[in-house]
N, C-alpha and C positions, 0 to 999 in steps of 0.2 A: 405774067406779068412782067412787061419791059421798065425800069426805072425810066422817067421821062425828063431828069434834072442832068445836068454834064457832072459835077462835082459837089462836095460838102463843104460850103467855106470855114472857114474859121471866126475866132473872135469869140467875145463872149456871147454866152449863151441865154435866150430869154424866151418867155414864153406869152402869148394871149387867148385867152377865148372871146370867140367872137361874139358871144351873147353881150359883152361889153358894148357892141356896136349894133345891137338891135335895141329895140324902146326894152327901157329896165320892166315894164308891164309883162313882158314876154318871160320872163322868170318867175316862177314860183318860191319864195323866199319863204323858208320854216328859220322858226323860231331858234336863237342860239343854245341848244338843249345840249350839243356834244362838243366836249373841249376838242382846239383846233390841235393837231399834232403838232412839236413845236420843232422847228426845221434844224436846229443843232444837234437834239438829241436822237432824230430820225436817222441825220447823217453819222453821225458816232454811232449808233448802233448798226447800221449799215457796212460802214466802214472797219468795226470790229468783226463782225459775221464773216464779212469776204475775207478777211485775214487771218481767221483763223479757218476757212473752210480750205484755203491753198496751203496753209500750212499743213494741217492736217491729214490731205490728202484722201487716200481711200481707207484711211482712219476714223474719220468722219461721214457723220449721214445726214448734215443740214443743220443749219442754224434758224432757230425760233423766239420768239417773246412769248413765255408763258402767260399766263390768266394776272399774272402780277406785275409783267411789264419787264421781267427778268430776262436777259439774254441768255437761252438754254441751247448747247450743243448736244445732238448726237452723236456718241461716239462707239467704239468698236473693242476700245480695250481700255487698260487704265494708264496706260503711257500718255493715252491720247486724253485720257481726261484728268489728268495732271497739267499738262500743258492749256488746257482750256480755264481750268482755277487758275493755273498762273496770268494767263491773260484776263482774270478778273471775270469770266463766263462762268455759269453752272453745267457740268457736265451731266448729260443722261446717257448711261448704258442700254445699248440698246442690241438686237440680235440681226437685224439686215442692213447691207450695207446699202448706198445711194444707187450703186450699177443696178444691184439686184433687182430695186424697186422700178428702176426705170426700164429694165428687162421686160417685165409684167407690163408696165403700162404700154411699153411699145408692140407689145403681143396683144393686147385689148386694142391698140389702134390697128391694127393689121387684121382682127378677127372678123370685121367688116359684118357682125350682127346686132349692133347696138341700137336699140330705139330712138326716135325722135325725142328729144327731151332729157335725153342721158349725159350724163359726166362722170370723166375721172382722171385720178391726178394724184401723186404722192403727196400721203397729208404726213407732215413733218412730226405731230404732236404723238400721233400713234404708231408712227412706224411701219404703216402699210398704205397700199395704195386704195384711197375712198373711193368706193362706183357708188353713185347716185343716181338711182332709176325709176322712172314713174309706176306707182301700183298697177298692176296687173301686166306689166309689157317685158319684152325682151327675155322671155323663159330661155332663149339659145345662150343668150348674150350672158346672161347669169350663171349660166351652167360654165360657161369658159372661164369666165371669172371666178369661179366658188374652186375649179380645176387648180386654181394653186393657192389653195387652203389658207393658211393664217396670214400671208401677205398681203390677201387682199380682205378688205370691210364692204359689207356691203349695206347700203342704206337706201329706204324708198322715202323719196319725195317728188313733193309737185314737179312737173313736167317743166322743162326752160325753154323759153322761146325767143328769138332777136325780137330788141325791143325798138318800133319805129312806127311809122304811120298811122298819126290820129292827125285830122286835119284843127290847124287853131293856131299856132304861134309859131316861132323860132326858126328854123330855116326851110324852105318849102322847095318841094318840085312840084308841081301840080297840086293835086290835093292831098298830099303826102308831107308830113310832117318828121323830120328828125332835129337834133341838137348840133350846133356846131360844136367843134372841140380847142384845137390848137392852131392860133396862125404863126405860118413859117415862112422863111426866106430860101428862096434855090443861092444856088451860087450866083447867077447871071441877074441876081434882082429881083427877079420877084416872088410876089406873094401869093401863098397857098393856105387854102384852111385843113386842116386833117379831119376827118370825119368816120364813123363807122361806113365800112365797105357794102354791107350790106344796102344800106341809103345810097352811096355814089354808083351804085348799082343801075339804080333807075335811070343814069344819064341826066342827057339835058343840062338844063340851066338853073341856077337855084339861086332863090331871092331869101329877102327877109320879111319878117310880119308884116314890115310898113308897104311892100312890095318893091324895092330897091332890089335892082342888081348885082346879087354877089359875083356869078359867073357860070362858066362851064365846069364840066368832072373834066378834070385832066388826066387821073387815075384811077383804079380802083383794082382790090382785091379781096373777092369773097367766094366761095367758101376757102378752105385753107386758111386764109386769114381773113382779118373783121377791119380793113384798115382803106380808107380811100382821099384822095385830094381836090377839094375845088380850087380853080382857079379865082383869084379878086381881078376881075376886069378893071376895075376903076379903083388902085387903093387909093389917091388922092379925095375921091366921094364919100368912100366907107371908112377911111381916118381910122385905118388900125391900133389900137396901143396897146403897152405890155400889161399883163395881170389878168387876176381872175377874178370872178363876184364870188365873194365866204362869206355867207348870209348878207347879201347885201352891200356888202363893204369891200372894198379894192383890196387884192393882194399880191404883192409884189411875188412873180415866178423867176426863178435865176437858172433853172436849169431842168434833167431830166434824169431819172435815178427809180432804183426800188427799193421800198423800207424792206426790213425784214418780215418774214411770215409771225403774224401775230399783230404786227405795227398797225397804227392807225393812219387814214387816210379818206380824205374827203372826195364828191363828186358835186359837179353844179348839170343842174340839167332843165330842160325847159316843161318837162310834168312835174319832177319832183324839187325842183329846187336845190339847194344846198343838202345835202344827206351825208353824213360822216359813218364809220363802219372800221373793219377790222380784216386785215388781207388774209384769207385763209391757205392758199396754196397759190405757185407758181407753176408753171406750164402743165396745164390744165386741158385735156382733152371736153369739148361739148358736143354733141350730137344735134345740132337743130334740123327742124323740118326741111330745110333747105341744103343742107349739107352740113358736114365736119369741119369744126374749125380746131387747131391744135396751136398750143403754146399760150394760151390765155392765163388770165388772171382771178382765182375766185376769192369773192368777197361775201358780207355782208353787209354791205351798202346799200341802202335802199335806192333802186330803181324802176322803173315802170314803162311801158309805152310810150314811146316819144321823147325819151331820154338818149336813145342811140345817139352816138359820136359825141354826148357829153364830154366834160374834160374831167378825169382822175389825177387827183394833186395831193402832196402831203406836204404840209411844210412851205417850203420853196419851191418843192420840185414836183416837176408833171410825172405822172404815173401809168395814166393808161387812156382809154378812150372805150367809153360805154358800149358794151356790146349785145348783152342779153341777161334772163335771167327770169324768175318765177314771176308769172302776171297774175294778176289778181289781188295784189297787196301783198305789203310789205315784213305784216305783221305774222302771217300765215307760218305754222310750222315747216319746219325744212328750206325757208327760203335762203336763195343764193343768186348771186349776181355776178357778171362775166366781163372783163375789160382786156382790150389788145393792148399788149404792153405799149409807151409811147415812143420807150428808146428803138423799139423794133421799127414801129411804121418810118419815125425818121431817119435809120441807118438808111432803109430800100430804098427811100426816096430821095435821098442826099441832101436832105434837107435840116436847119436849124430852126429853134423855135426865136422867134420873131424878138 
């Protein structure tokens, strides 16, 4: 994939969801049952986690929020534990380094035997590589995973799929429906909508639920990644504005980032509206039927077909683009959802949030 934009502009970063440009009726708004993550808290925790991770180096094995919301840092020795306590966080002594677990994950990436619907990545809370495989599938892949012994934890879960393409509303290409993500601007001043790559792979010109033209696909990356960009042909007519719809109310967004593992985030999409949950892992590999996608964010945020491309955010920060997850309802055991990190898509295309 080649970048289609000449440079990355500076200045204050802002974002918007194109859903604001569509009819409000196109969004399924849920009741405010989940508390919104506090932007300042998320930023403080993320900054502390990043600072400790850099300071600990090889003696650290990842930072996350535990069930009570405390910042917990995996460490390999007593000296590192003392550093963590001095910073006001909670140390947890573990036996496996981040590097050793990443080597296991990379080996599973290279195995080439994963069945469609499987996913795997480092699980910080258990200090293992968590491998999720649909029941009755992937015997060869499971044998490879189990060859790493206690460094791998296997669970049987429902298969995951990309989540797109029901007729109805949101953004359309022919009879296919996805959800718009973040509106952006290039260095030359052109406007683009970021959405899922398995949506933009359809090509063509996309429209709103009312039939208004958004514009043509300008770039697409799937599989491998799952992001793409649609050029807004006539910004004056579409009237893009900053912010996201959070339970039907406007929320200002000022940048992009990543909350710590265990932190809260929400997404807005054209099928399930606004839903919130917890970030469970980063840098997860997902094997969809269409191909393998790397570097994904795994969560328990409710998503279903048609939500693809929708915006994931935490407080005032953009987090990701809806990619896929468990089909058939969000309350079933083993539910998982996956998001393409927003900061990666912005960096690859040289875009800033509007």
